[in-house]
Kinemage of the C-alpha trace (Angstrom):
@kinemage 1
@onewidth
@group {chain A} dominant
@subgroup {mainchain}
@vectorlist {calphas} color= white
{ca met a 1} P -51.981 32.811 -49.614
{ca ala a 2} L -49.072 31.331 -51.560
{ca ser a 3} L -49.843 30.420 -55.138
{ca val a 4} L -50.812 26.787 -55.392
{ca ser a 5} L -49.633 24.221 -57.863
{ca his a 6} L -52.113 22.278 -59.914
{ca ser a 7} L -51.944 19.217 -62.092
{ca his a 8} L -53.918 18.378 -65.169
{ca val a 9} L -55.406 14.883 -65.241
{ca pro a 10} L -56.662 13.973 -68.705
{ca ser a 11} L -56.482 10.506 -70.166
{ca arg a 12} L -53.350 10.004 -72.201
{ca phe a 13} L -55.626 8.934 -75.051
{ca asp a 14} L -58.072 11.812 -74.673
{ca lys a 15} L -58.415 13.416 -78.127
{ca arg a 16} L -60.543 16.344 -77.003
{ca pro a 17} L -59.132 19.882 -77.230
{ca arg a 18} L -57.261 20.830 -74.084
{ca ser a 19} L -59.874 23.461 -73.157
{ca ala a 20} L -62.475 20.687 -73.013
{ca cys a 21} L -60.429 18.449 -70.693
{ca pro a 22} L -61.170 18.210 -66.960
{ca glu a 23} L -60.191 21.189 -64.856
{ca leu a 24} L -57.111 21.348 -62.663
{ca ile a 25} L -56.859 19.404 -59.420
{ca tyr a 26} L -54.225 18.899 -56.741
{ca phe a 27} L -54.769 15.250 -55.841
{ca gln a 28} L -55.600 11.827 -57.157
{ca pro a 29} L -59.368 11.677 -57.793
{ca asp a 30} L -61.270 8.879 -56.038
{ca gln a 31} L -58.460 8.120 -53.563
{ca leu a 32} L -57.703 8.970 -49.950
{ca ile a 33} L -55.133 8.266 -47.245
{ca phe a 34} L -55.408 7.377 -43.572
{ca leu a 35} L -52.458 7.957 -41.229
{ca val a 36} L -52.820 5.583 -38.274
{ca thr a 37} L -50.603 5.116 -35.202
{ca tyr a 38} L -50.523 2.013 -32.992
{ca lys a 39} L -48.650 0.119 -30.291
{ca glu a 40} L -49.114 -3.353 -31.810
{ca glu a 41} L -48.937 -4.054 -35.555
{ca leu a 42} L -52.296 -3.732 -37.262
{ca ser a 43} L -54.034 -6.858 -38.489
{ca ile a 44} L -55.958 -7.133 -41.744
{ca ala a 45} L -59.141 -7.219 -39.673
{ca gln a 46} L -58.281 -3.874 -38.035
{ca val a 47} L -57.725 -2.278 -41.436
{ca gly a 48} L -61.125 -3.611 -42.436
{ca glu a 49} L -62.711 -2.109 -39.314
{ca leu a 50} L -61.218 1.294 -40.188
{ca leu a 51} L -62.646 1.140 -43.706
{ca asn a 52} L -66.036 0.001 -42.385
{ca trp a 53} L -66.114 2.910 -39.931
{ca ala a 54} L -65.225 5.345 -42.724
{ca gly a 55} L -67.840 3.791 -44.981
{ca gly a 56} L -70.469 4.329 -42.294
{ca ile a 57} L -69.711 8.046 -42.266
{ca ala a 58} L -69.571 8.209 -46.068
{ca gly a 59} L -73.024 6.656 -46.542
{ca asn a 60} L -74.498 3.753 -48.451
{ca asp a 61} L -73.589 5.050 -51.904
{ca val a 62} L -69.842 5.274 -51.190
{ca arg a 63} L -67.432 2.343 -50.898
{ca leu a 64} L -63.778 2.296 -49.834
{ca thr a 65} L -61.953 -0.464 -51.698
{ca asn a 66} L -58.506 -1.811 -52.615
{ca pro a 67} L -56.659 -0.827 -49.416
{ca arg a 68} L -52.864 -0.603 -49.703
{ca arg a 69} L -50.763 -0.135 -46.591
{ca arg a 70} L -47.183 0.768 -45.804
{ca ser a 71} L -45.863 0.343 -42.266
{ca phe a 72} L -43.167 2.367 -40.512
{ca pro a 73} L -41.454 1.842 -37.134
{ca ala a 74} L -41.737 3.913 -33.984
{ca leu a 75} L -39.357 6.776 -33.268
{ca ser a 76} L -38.024 6.725 -29.719
{ca gln a 77} L -36.614 9.624 -27.760
{ca glu a 78} L -33.490 7.539 -27.141
{ca gln a 79} L -32.811 7.229 -30.883
{ca thr a 80} L -32.489 10.944 -31.426
{ca glu a 81} L -30.699 11.617 -28.141
{ca ile a 82} L -28.031 9.020 -28.925
{ca thr a 83} L -27.620 10.066 -32.545
{ca tyr a 84} L -27.720 13.807 -31.887
{ca pro a 85} L -26.558 14.615 -28.336
{ca thr a 86} L -27.985 17.852 -27.003
{ca ser a 87} L -24.513 19.125 -26.110
{ca glu a 88} L -23.644 19.577 -29.772
{ca ala a 89} L -24.245 22.765 -31.767
{ca pro a 90} L -27.932 23.262 -32.589
{ca cys a 91} L -27.313 24.947 -35.964
{ca gln a 92} L -29.810 23.568 -38.498
{ca arg a 93} L -30.464 20.627 -36.148
{ca pro a 94} L -34.096 19.540 -35.854
{ca val a 95} L -35.404 18.513 -32.451
{ca leu a 96} L -37.652 15.455 -32.742
{ca gly a 97} L -39.926 13.875 -30.177
{ca pro a 98} L -40.969 10.238 -29.728
{ca arg a 99} L -43.676 8.776 -31.937
{ca asp a 100} L -45.539 5.468 -32.181
{ca ala a 101} L -45.265 3.145 -35.148
{ca phe a 102} L -47.611 4.131 -37.969
{ca asp a 103} L -49.258 2.930 -41.139
{ca leu a 104} L -50.222 4.822 -44.266
{ca ile a 105} L -53.370 3.214 -45.644
{ca phe a 106} L -54.311 4.184 -49.193
{ca ala a 107} L -57.792 3.349 -50.477
{ca asp a 108} L -59.881 3.895 -53.579
{ca val a 109} L -63.208 5.690 -53.108
{ca glu a 110} L -66.124 4.536 -55.252
{ca gly a 111} L -69.383 6.447 -55.530
{ca val a 112} L -68.241 10.016 -54.910
{ca lys a 113} L -69.832 12.348 -57.438
{ca asn a 114} L -66.906 14.705 -57.970
{ca asn a 115} L -63.742 16.083 -56.410
{ca ser a 116} L -65.669 18.518 -54.255
{ca ala a 117} L -67.630 15.642 -52.728
{ca leu a 118} L -64.383 13.759 -52.113
{ca val a 119} L -62.880 16.733 -50.264
{ca lys a 120} L -66.051 17.072 -48.179
{ca leu a 121} L -65.908 13.361 -47.258
{ca ile a 122} L -62.217 13.527 -46.323
{ca leu a 123} L -62.802 16.545 -44.080
{ca glu a 124} L -65.743 14.802 -42.393
{ca leu a 125} L -63.590 11.733 -41.748
{ca asp a 126} L -60.756 13.847 -40.367
{ca glu a 127} L -63.076 15.863 -38.136
{ca ser a 128} L -64.555 12.590 -36.817
{ca arg a 129} L -61.199 10.924 -36.093
{ca asp a 130} L -61.553 11.444 -32.321
{ca lys a 131} L -64.911 9.628 -32.436
{ca gln a 132} L -63.406 6.539 -34.059
{ca pro a 133} L -63.987 3.573 -31.706
{ca asp a 134} L -60.985 2.251 -29.771
{ca lys a 135} L -59.773 -0.613 -31.956
{ca gly a 136} L -56.110 -0.655 -30.897
{ca phe a 137} L -55.040 2.197 -33.163
{ca thr a 138} L -55.470 5.964 -33.499
{ca leu a 139} L -56.522 7.738 -36.667
{ca glu a 140} L -54.241 10.793 -36.899
{ca leu a 141} L -55.165 12.142 -40.332
{ca ala a 142} L -57.510 11.641 -43.268
{ca ser a 143} L -56.050 13.243 -46.379
{ca pro a 144} L -56.301 13.314 -50.152
{ca asn a 145} L -53.616 11.426 -52.035
{ca trp a 146} L -51.852 14.670 -52.945
{ca leu a 147} L -50.033 14.915 -56.223
{ca ala a 148} L -46.397 15.984 -56.273
{ca ser a 149} L -44.177 17.159 -59.074
{ca gly a 150} L -40.629 17.929 -60.062
{ca ala a 151} L -39.982 21.375 -58.662
{ca pro a 152} L -39.042 23.456 -61.704
{ca his a 153} L -42.210 23.150 -63.745
{ca gly a 154} L -45.478 25.061 -63.516
{ca ile a 155} L -45.746 24.854 -59.760
{ca gly a 156} L -47.999 27.872 -59.551
{ca thr a 157} L -49.061 31.004 -61.303
{ca gly a 158} L -45.627 32.528 -60.886
{ca gly a 159} L -44.162 30.470 -63.705
{ca pro a 160} L -41.609 27.700 -63.778
{ca gly a 161} L -37.877 27.840 -63.356
{ca ser a 162} L -37.617 26.933 -67.037
{ca pro a 163} L -38.047 24.111 -69.499
{ca pro a 164} L -34.734 22.593 -70.638
{ca val a 165} L -32.926 24.137 -73.597
{ca pro a 166} L -30.083 22.564 -75.617
{ca phe a 167} L -26.413 23.053 -74.957
{ca thr a 168} L -24.801 23.798 -78.312
{ca gly a 169} L -21.086 23.638 -77.485
{ca asp a 170} L -18.499 20.977 -78.268
{ca ile a 171} L -18.920 18.806 -75.175
{ca asn a 172} L -19.825 15.877 -77.464
{ca leu a 173} L -16.383 16.076 -79.059
{ca gln a 174} L -14.262 16.455 -75.940
{ca pro a 175} L -16.291 15.629 -72.811
{ca his a 176} L -13.188 14.933 -70.720
{ca lys a 177} L -11.766 18.379 -71.515
{ca phe a 178} L -15.001 20.310 -71.055
{ca arg a 179} L -14.409 22.799 -68.223
{ca asn a 180} L -17.802 24.450 -67.889
{ca trp a 181} L -19.517 21.440 -66.348
{ca pro a 182} L -17.940 20.973 -62.865
{ca leu a 183} L -19.298 22.923 -59.890
{ca pro a 184} L -16.251 23.794 -57.761
{ca leu a 185} L -16.751 24.447 -54.063
{ca asp a 186} L -15.157 27.086 -51.890
{ca pro a 187} L -11.604 25.990 -50.897
{ca lys a 188} L -12.544 26.569 -47.249
{ca ile a 189} L -14.935 23.601 -47.522
{ca asn a 190} L -13.258 20.226 -46.961
{ca his a 191} L -14.518 18.186 -49.909
{ca lys a 192} L -11.362 16.507 -51.220
{ca ser a 193} L -12.726 12.973 -50.729
{ca arg a 194} L -15.406 13.850 -53.348
{ca gly a 195} L -18.097 11.530 -52.013
{ca glu a 196} L -16.005 8.402 -51.447
{ca gly a 197} L -17.930 5.931 -49.268
{ca val a 198} L -21.162 7.969 -49.370
{ca thr a 199} L -24.489 7.003 -50.949
{ca val a 200} L -26.922 9.545 -52.401
{ca ala a 201} L -30.562 8.523 -52.952
{ca ile a 202} L -32.462 10.590 -55.547
{ca leu a 203} L -36.282 10.467 -55.646
{ca asp a 204} L -37.342 11.676 -59.076
{ca thr a 205} L -38.194 10.684 -62.651
{ca ala a 206} L -36.029 8.097 -64.402
{ca pro a 207} L -35.293 7.324 -68.058
{ca cys a 208} L -35.862 3.793 -69.249
{ca pro a 209} L -32.762 1.536 -69.543
{ca his a 210} L -33.084 1.322 -73.334
{ca asp a 211} L -32.859 5.119 -73.682
{ca met a 212} L -29.844 5.250 -71.362
{ca ala a 213} L -28.064 2.504 -73.329
{ca glu a 214} L -28.752 4.224 -76.664
{ca ala a 215} L -27.521 7.563 -75.306
{ca tyr a 216} L -24.345 5.952 -74.019
{ca his a 217} L -23.537 4.408 -77.377
{ca glu a 218} L -24.277 7.672 -79.188
{ca trp a 219} L -22.264 10.051 -76.995
{ca his a 220} L -19.654 8.189 -74.973
{ca asp a 221} L -15.954 8.620 -75.629
{ca ser a 222} L -14.078 5.360 -75.053
{ca ser a 223} L -10.823 7.288 -74.532
{ca ser a 224} L -12.227 9.079 -71.496
{ca lys a 225} L -13.091 6.775 -68.610
{ca asp a 226} L -13.888 9.677 -66.308
{ca ser a 227} L -16.336 11.575 -68.511
{ca pro a 228} L -19.775 12.168 -66.998
{ca ile a 229} L -21.477 10.136 -69.733
{ca glu a 230} L -19.109 7.222 -69.080
{ca arg a 231} L -19.488 7.445 -65.310
{ca leu a 232} L -23.278 7.819 -65.286
{ca leu a 233} L -24.401 5.772 -68.300
{ca gly a 234} L -21.550 3.325 -68.894
{ca pro a 235} L -21.220 -0.324 -67.815
{ca asp a 236} L -19.324 0.661 -64.643
{ca ser a 237} L -21.710 3.473 -63.747
{ca val a 238} L -21.875 4.919 -60.246
{ca leu a 239} L -25.609 5.359 -60.902
{ca glu a 240} L -28.136 2.610 -60.169
{ca val a 241} L -31.687 3.192 -61.416
{ca his a 242} L -34.717 1.705 -59.614
{ca asn a 243} L -37.702 1.936 -61.931
{ca ala a 244} L -41.254 2.279 -60.608
{ca thr a 245} L -43.523 -0.719 -60.150
{ca tyr a 246} L -46.136 -1.446 -62.774
{ca ala a 247} L -48.876 -0.619 -60.246
{ca asp a 248} L -47.397 2.873 -59.758
{ca leu a 249} L -47.081 3.337 -63.513
{ca leu a 250} L -50.743 2.435 -63.980
{ca arg a 251} L -51.932 4.712 -61.188
{ca leu a 252} L -49.944 7.673 -62.486
{ca ala a 253} L -50.523 7.117 -66.205
{ca gly a 254} L -51.637 10.179 -68.139
{ca ile a 255} L -51.144 12.767 -65.379
{ca glu a 256} L -49.196 15.795 -66.550
{ca leu a 257} L -48.264 19.238 -65.249
{ca asn a 258} L -50.377 22.265 -65.989
{ca glu a 259} L -49.038 24.023 -69.102
{ca his a 260} L -46.051 21.668 -69.267
{ca pro a 261} L -47.377 18.668 -71.213
{ca tyr a 262} L -43.994 17.274 -72.188
{ca gln a 263} L -42.055 14.298 -70.947
{ca met a 264} L -39.254 14.972 -68.502
{ca thr a 265} L -37.856 11.527 -67.829
{ca asp a 266} L -34.377 13.115 -67.776
{ca his a 267} L -35.195 15.295 -64.751
{ca gly a 268} L -33.768 12.710 -62.336
{ca leu a 269} L -30.755 12.012 -64.561
{ca phe a 270} L -30.048 15.745 -64.758
{ca val a 271} L -30.189 15.931 -60.950
{ca ala a 272} L -27.837 12.936 -60.699
{ca ser a 273} L -25.336 14.629 -63.024
{ca ile a 274} L -25.255 17.748 -60.802
{ca ile a 275} L -24.533 15.633 -57.704
{ca his a 276} L -21.891 13.693 -59.643
{ca ala a 277} L -20.207 16.953 -60.709
{ca ile a 278} L -19.500 17.759 -57.053
{ca ala a 279} L -19.172 14.278 -55.504
{ca pro a 280} L -18.020 12.040 -58.387
{ca arg a 281} L -17.045 9.148 -56.103
{ca ala a 282} L -20.432 8.851 -54.392
{ca arg a 283} L -22.740 5.962 -55.272
{ca leu a 284} L -26.057 7.201 -56.657
{ca his a 285} L -29.457 5.498 -56.452
{ca leu a 286} L -32.118 7.039 -58.707
{ca ile a 287} L -35.549 5.909 -57.461
{ca glu a 288} L -38.425 6.531 -59.858
{ca val a 289} L -41.309 8.085 -57.914
{ca leu a 290} L -42.538 10.505 -60.617
{ca asn a 291} L -44.087 9.554 -63.942
{ca pro a 292} L -42.591 10.606 -67.313
{ca tyr a 293} L -44.400 13.945 -67.053
{ca gly a 294} L -42.795 14.689 -63.678
{ca val a 295} L -45.817 13.910 -61.491
{ca gly a 296} L -46.110 11.485 -58.581
{ca asp a 297} L -48.361 11.179 -55.557
{ca leu a 298} L -48.021 10.532 -51.856
{ca glu a 299} L -48.240 6.811 -52.458
{ca ser a 300} L -45.301 6.680 -54.862
{ca ile a 301} L -43.148 9.125 -52.903
{ca thr a 302} L -43.699 7.536 -49.480
{ca ala a 303} L -42.937 4.167 -51.080
{ca gly a 304} L -39.660 5.595 -52.383
{ca leu a 305} L -38.739 7.060 -49.003
{ca gly a 306} L -39.684 3.749 -47.380
{ca trp a 307} L -37.336 1.896 -49.733
{ca val a 308} L -34.525 4.276 -48.817
{ca leu a 309} L -35.212 3.796 -45.111
{ca glu a 310} L -35.271 0.010 -45.388
{ca asn a 311} L -32.318 -0.458 -47.757
{ca leu a 312} L -29.956 2.466 -47.199
{ca gly a 313} L -30.724 3.711 -43.673
{ca gly a 314} L -27.750 3.805 -41.320
{ca lys a 315} L -25.151 4.246 -44.072
{ca pro a 316} L -23.381 7.526 -44.834
{ca leu a 317} L -26.362 8.747 -46.828
{ca val a 318} L -27.816 11.887 -48.387
{ca val a 319} L -31.397 11.893 -49.740
{ca asn a 320} L -32.283 14.344 -52.542
{ca cys a 321} L -35.919 15.253 -53.260
{ca ser a 322} L -36.174 17.702 -56.162
{ca leu a 323} L -39.951 17.621 -55.948
{ca val a 324} L -42.759 19.416 -54.146
{ca leu a 325} L -46.127 18.346 -52.763
{ca asn a 326} L -48.928 20.203 -54.515
{ca ala a 327} L -50.915 20.894 -51.355
{ca pro a 328} L -51.704 24.443 -50.182
{ca leu a 329} L -49.737 25.399 -47.099
{ca glu a 330} L -51.873 28.191 -45.669
{ca glu a 331} L -55.462 28.748 -44.689
{ca gly a 332} L -57.534 29.702 -47.715
{ca his a 333} L -60.056 28.389 -50.158
{ca tyr a 334} L -60.138 25.060 -51.885
{ca gln a 335} L -61.397 25.485 -55.426
{ca ser a 336} L -63.484 22.610 -56.744
{ca asp a 337} L -64.097 21.828 -60.384
{ca pro a 338} L -66.897 19.258 -60.767
{ca gly a 339} L -68.383 20.863 -63.873
{ca gly a 340} L -65.210 21.796 -65.706
{ca arg a 341} L -65.108 25.217 -64.040
{ca leu a 342} L -64.414 26.566 -60.571
{ca glu a 343} L -67.871 26.326 -58.996
{ca gln a 344} L -67.511 25.967 -55.234
{ca arg a 345} L -65.158 27.177 -52.537
{ca arg a 346} L -64.681 25.815 -49.051
{ca thr a 347} L -62.498 27.295 -46.351
{ca ile a 348} L -59.841 24.816 -45.209
{ca asp a 349} L -58.404 24.971 -41.697
{ca ser a 350} L -54.678 25.779 -41.746
{ca ala a 351} L -53.942 23.222 -38.999
{ca trp a 352} L -55.372 20.464 -41.211
{ca leu a 353} L -53.295 21.694 -44.137
{ca met a 354} L -50.119 21.508 -42.046
{ca arg a 355} L -51.001 18.021 -40.817
{ca asn a 356} L -51.107 16.940 -44.463
{ca gly a 357} L -47.324 17.111 -44.317
{ca trp a 358} L -47.187 14.389 -41.668
{ca pro a 359} L -47.064 11.353 -44.019
{ca leu a 360} L -43.888 12.702 -45.604
{ca gly a 361} L -42.584 14.394 -42.473
{ca trp a 362} L -42.742 11.374 -40.213
{ca ile a 363} L -40.813 9.243 -42.709
{ca cys a 364} L -38.217 11.995 -43.122
{ca asp a 365} L -37.907 12.080 -39.322
{ca leu a 366} L -37.097 8.355 -39.333
{ca ile a 367} L -34.451 8.918 -42.017
{ca phe a 368} L -32.989 11.684 -39.855
{ca ala a 369} L -32.957 9.344 -36.843
{ca lys a 370} L -30.994 6.883 -39.018
{ca arg a 371} L -28.163 9.452 -39.229
{ca ser a 372} L -29.143 10.824 -42.632
{ca arg a 373} L -31.223 13.804 -43.795
{ca val a 374} L -33.494 14.676 -46.705
{ca ile a 375} L -32.518 17.719 -48.779
{ca ala a 376} L -35.400 19.130 -50.843
{ca ala a 377} L -36.225 21.841 -53.378
{ca ala a 378} L -38.238 24.745 -51.975
{ca gly a 379} L -40.422 25.248 -55.065
{ca asn a 380} L -40.898 27.967 -57.688
{ca asp a 381} L -44.087 29.850 -56.858
{ca arg a 382} L -42.605 33.336 -56.798
{ca thr a 383} L -43.957 35.840 -59.294
{ca arg a 384} L -41.340 37.973 -60.951
{ca asp a 385} L -42.445 41.112 -59.110
{ca gly a 386} L -43.986 39.475 -56.062
{ca ala a 387} L -42.992 38.320 -52.616
{ca arg a 388} L -41.337 34.945 -52.135
{ca pro a 389} L -43.698 32.291 -50.743
{ca gln a 390} L -42.504 29.934 -48.044
{ca ala a 391} L -41.123 26.563 -49.005
{ca arg a 392} L -43.464 23.742 -49.941
{ca phe a 393} L -43.473 20.247 -48.507
{ca pro a 394} L -41.183 18.379 -48.110
{ca ala a 395} L -38.701 21.311 -47.911
{ca ala a 396} L -40.811 22.989 -45.202
{ca leu a 397} L -40.752 19.925 -42.933
{ca thr a 398} L -38.825 20.024 -39.674
{ca ser a 399} L -36.264 17.309 -40.431
{ca val a 400} L -35.778 18.323 -44.089
{ca leu a 401} L -33.235 20.874 -45.269
{ca gly a 402} L -34.952 23.193 -47.762
{ca val a 403} L -33.055 24.697 -50.694
{ca gly a 404} L -33.827 27.884 -52.613
{ca ala a 405} L -32.192 29.107 -55.818
{ca leu a 406} L -29.698 31.816 -56.764
{ca pro a 407} L -29.081 33.121 -60.293
{ca arg a 408} L -25.722 32.461 -61.938
{ca asn a 409} L -24.551 35.924 -60.935
{ca pro a 410} L -26.329 36.669 -57.626
{ca gly a 411} L -24.371 39.883 -57.085
{ca pro a 412} L -25.196 42.020 -54.069
{ca ala a 413} L -28.855 43.021 -54.002
{ca ser a 414} L -27.863 45.247 -51.125
{ca pro a 415} L -24.683 45.542 -49.038
{ca gly a 416} L -23.917 42.119 -47.573
{ca ser a 417} L -26.789 40.249 -49.240
{ca leu a 418} L -27.386 38.326 -52.470
{ca arg a 419} L -30.175 38.305 -55.047
{ca thr a 420} L -32.273 35.157 -55.328
{ca ala a 421} L -33.650 33.592 -58.522
{ca ser a 422} L -36.764 35.216 -59.980
{ca tyr a 423} L -38.902 32.109 -59.390
{ca ser a 424} L -37.556 30.763 -56.079
{ca asn a 425} L -39.556 30.259 -52.901
{ca ile a 426} L -37.885 30.981 -49.581
{ca cys a 427} L -35.748 27.971 -48.828
{ca asp a 428} L -37.646 26.993 -45.689
{ca ile a 429} L -40.443 28.199 -43.423
{ca pro a 430} L -39.566 31.833 -42.609
{ca ser a 431} L -37.845 32.274 -39.271
{ca ala a 432} L -36.360 35.133 -37.299
{ca ile a 433} L -33.457 32.839 -36.371
{ca pro a 434} L -31.020 32.394 -39.301
{ca glu a 435} L -29.695 29.123 -37.893
{ca glu a 436} L -33.135 27.575 -38.431
{ca met a 437} L -33.313 28.543 -42.101
{ca gly a 438} L -32.410 26.389 -45.060
{ca ile a 439} L -29.888 27.341 -47.717
{ca thr a 440} L -29.773 28.829 -51.213
{ca thr a 441} L -27.419 28.062 -54.077
{ca leu a 442} L -27.133 28.048 -57.852
{ca gly a 443} L -30.417 27.239 -59.604
{ca gly a 444} L -29.980 29.616 -62.518
{ca glu a 445} L -32.442 31.550 -64.615
{ca pro a 446} L -34.283 30.479 -67.786
{ca gly a 447} L -32.368 30.362 -71.042
{ca glu a 448} L -29.140 29.209 -72.625
{ca asn a 449} L -26.039 29.966 -70.549
{ca glu a 450} L -28.290 31.154 -67.688
{ca gly a 451} L -29.392 27.907 -66.058
{ca val a 452} L -27.484 24.932 -64.682
{ca leu a 453} L -25.717 22.640 -67.159
{ca gly a 454} L -26.389 18.919 -66.816
{ca leu a 455} L -26.831 15.606 -68.589
{ca tyr a 456} L -29.963 15.412 -70.769
{ca ile a 457} L -30.483 12.561 -73.238
{ca gly a 458} L -34.094 12.959 -74.412
{ca glu a 459} L -36.007 15.223 -76.757
{ca phe a 460} L -36.453 18.926 -76.021
{ca pro a 461} L -39.945 20.360 -75.461
{ca asp a 462} L -39.549 22.915 -78.270
{ca gly a 463} L -38.511 20.271 -80.792
{ca ser a 464} L -34.832 21.288 -80.889
{ca pro a 465} L -32.495 18.401 -81.764
{ca asn a 466} L -30.386 16.947 -78.968
{ca glu a 467} L -26.912 16.837 -80.461
{ca thr a 468} L -24.729 16.732 -77.347
{ca gly a 469} L -26.579 14.974 -74.516
{ca trp a 470} L -26.451 18.169 -72.419
{ca ala a 471} L -28.899 20.942 -71.555
{ca trp a 472} L -29.436 24.145 -69.597
{ca trp a 473} L -32.175 23.943 -66.992
{ca ala a 474} L -33.230 26.238 -64.149
{ca gly a 475} L -35.180 25.755 -60.930
{ca thr a 476} L -34.894 24.929 -57.249
{ca ser a 477} L -34.884 21.303 -58.432
{ca phe a 478} L -31.321 21.885 -59.533
{ca ala a 479} L -30.278 23.955 -56.549
{ca ala a 480} L -31.155 21.065 -54.203
{ca pro a 481} L -28.666 18.588 -55.786
{ca val a 482} L -25.893 21.194 -55.543
{ca ile a 483} L -26.380 21.089 -51.759
{ca ser a 484} L -26.814 17.296 -51.811
{ca gly a 485} L -23.572 16.888 -53.755
{ca ala a 486} L -21.715 19.318 -51.502
{ca thr a 487} L -23.039 17.539 -48.407
{ca ala a 488} L -21.965 14.155 -49.799
{ca ala a 489} L -18.491 15.513 -50.570
{ca val a 490} L -18.082 16.959 -47.065
{ca leu a 491} L -19.531 13.819 -45.454
{ca ser a 492} L -16.965 11.626 -47.202
{ca ser a 493} L -14.136 13.675 -45.696
{ca met a 494} L -15.511 12.875 -42.221
{ca val a 495} L -16.211 9.129 -42.497
{ca ala a 496} L -13.399 8.166 -40.144
{ca arg a 497} L -15.333 9.932 -37.358
{ca asn a 498} L -18.601 8.045 -37.995
{ca pro a 499} L -20.460 11.267 -38.805
{ca thr a 500} L -24.116 11.918 -39.453
{ca thr a 501} L -25.303 13.750 -42.557
{ca gln a 502} L -26.234 16.567 -40.179
{ca asp a 503} L -22.583 16.853 -39.137
{ca ala a 504} L -21.655 17.353 -42.777
{ca ile a 505} L -24.359 20.000 -43.274
{ca glu a 506} L -23.092 21.945 -40.273
{ca ala a 507} L -19.496 21.647 -41.525
{ca leu a 508} L -20.679 22.863 -44.941
{ca leu a 509} L -22.504 25.851 -43.455
{ca asp a 510} L -19.708 26.906 -41.108
{ca pro a 511} L -17.550 28.664 -43.764
{ca leu a 512} L -20.688 30.304 -45.176
{ca ala a 513} L -21.666 32.178 -42.023
{ca asn a 514} L -21.306 35.569 -43.703
{ca gly a 515} L -23.046 34.658 -46.966
{ca thr a 516} L -26.757 35.478 -46.864
{ca thr a 517} L -29.569 36.529 -49.175
{ca val a 518} L -31.859 39.531 -48.831
{ca asp a 519} L -34.190 37.209 -46.885
{ca asn a 520} L -31.422 36.212 -44.442
{ca glu a 521} L -30.924 32.730 -45.889
{ca his a 522} L -27.586 30.936 -45.911
{ca ala a 523} L -26.029 31.068 -49.392
{ca leu a 524} L -23.558 28.676 -51.023
{ca val a 525} L -22.257 30.474 -54.098
{ca val a 526} L -20.888 28.103 -56.735
{ca thr a 527} L -19.928 28.798 -60.324
{ca gln a 528} L -20.251 26.786 -63.499
{ca gly a 529} L -18.300 27.974 -66.516
C-alpha cells in the first residue's frame, strides 16, 4: 500500500506538548459528505429527508446538522463529443461518459464518540445507499470530508520535497537583470505568445493583501516595469487573489501538516511566480482553498473548483492544483486513533476508496467539458530507496493531467531514460500505454541551488531572514505549475483556432515523444540558471 498522508489537528491555542496532542487523522472530525445525483433540482425538503434517513441508520445518539450543499450541472454525451471529436488524436485525451446533475452535501455529525466511530458510520451509510428510499435522487457516495494539502510537505513517511530555503543572491538589487529565474522551453515548442489571452486558475494558499503590499514596497524596483515582483505584486499585477470565506477560515483554523507546523501562505504565490516565468502575459487567479498551514478539505477545494467552473469556464483556461487529497488510494487498513494511539484497524474496500475521488473527479470532468483541463501535482510519497507510489487524487483522476518531478539535472538513469526526483510519485495511475500517462518536469531536490526558484515574501521555517523575496523550494507542487505555464504559453499561440486546453497539451507533448523517465513517463526538461 502506498504511504498515506496524515494531518495533525490540534487547536491553534493548545499549549500542551506536541506528544500529548491528538493523534494523526486524514479527514475533518465530526463531518461527512453525501454525493447525490438527480434529474430535477433537489429541494430543501429532500435534503432534510436524506439527513433523516442517515440519522435513522446512525441511531438516536447521533445527529446530522448544519447541511451545506453545492450543486453542479449534468454532463451530456453531446458536450464531450462536440468539444472533443473522436476523429482527433487520442493522446492524453480522457473519454468521459454522460452523468446526471449532482449535489455535494456537507454535514456536521454530533454524537459520534471518536474518529473510528465516524468511519464506521460513514461505511454503514455508504453500504446502505442502495436501500435509500426513492425520493427523486440517488445517493452515490458517503465519504469523510477528506483533508488535502499542498503537495510538497509531509505527505507521507517518505519525506517532503523540501521546506523553502532562502535565495541569497543579488536579485533584490537587479531583478530585471536576473537571469536564473526564467524557465525557458524547448525551441521546438511554439510558446512565443507567452500566455496572451489565456487565464490560469491556481487553487492553493494565498498571502494576505497587507503582506503582499508590504513586500512590494520593500522589494520592487520602480525602474523595472517587467520584474516579477512588479508584475505579480504591483498595482498593475497580472495576479488576482481570491481569499477564502470566513466560514472556510473558521472550519480550517488550527489544522497543520504532520511535522511541518509552519505557515506556508506563500505556497500559492510561489506557484504563481513559476507560471508567470513561462507565460508572463497570462492572467492569473489565485484562489485560496488551503489554510495558512497548507491544509484544506473537500469542502474548500470543491468550492474553489466550482468558482472556476462558474466564472472562468469556457475561456482559454488552465487550472493548476498543486495539492493532494490525503485519502488512501489502495485497499488496506484504516488506522483509528480515539485514545491518542493507533488502537483499531478496519479493512477498507478499494472500490470505496476509489469512489472517494468522485467529488473532485466529477467537477474536473465538467471543467474538461468546458474546454479546459486541471493539471495537478502527483504527490511526494516516495521513500528515497523505495518504489514510486501512484499519483494521488486529483492527479490520478481521469480528466486531470498528473505531474511528477525531475531533479535539476535528471541525466540518463539508463540509456534513453531520465532520473526522477527522490520524493516524486509516478505522475499518474500506472499504465502500460505511454499515451495515457501524465508528465514529469523540473521539481528539484531539497536545498539551496537544488530546488526551483520562485517568489517568496514570508518568513522561513528555520528562522532565516528573508532579504530578497525569493526562495528555493522542491516538490511536485512546483513541477505542476511548470506544465501549467507551458500549457498556457502553447495555448496562447493557438487562440486563433479556438483551441481547447487539451489541444495545447497534445501540442506540448508532441516534441517530447522521445523524452521519457525510467517509468516510461513523458518528460519536459527545463532549466533554471
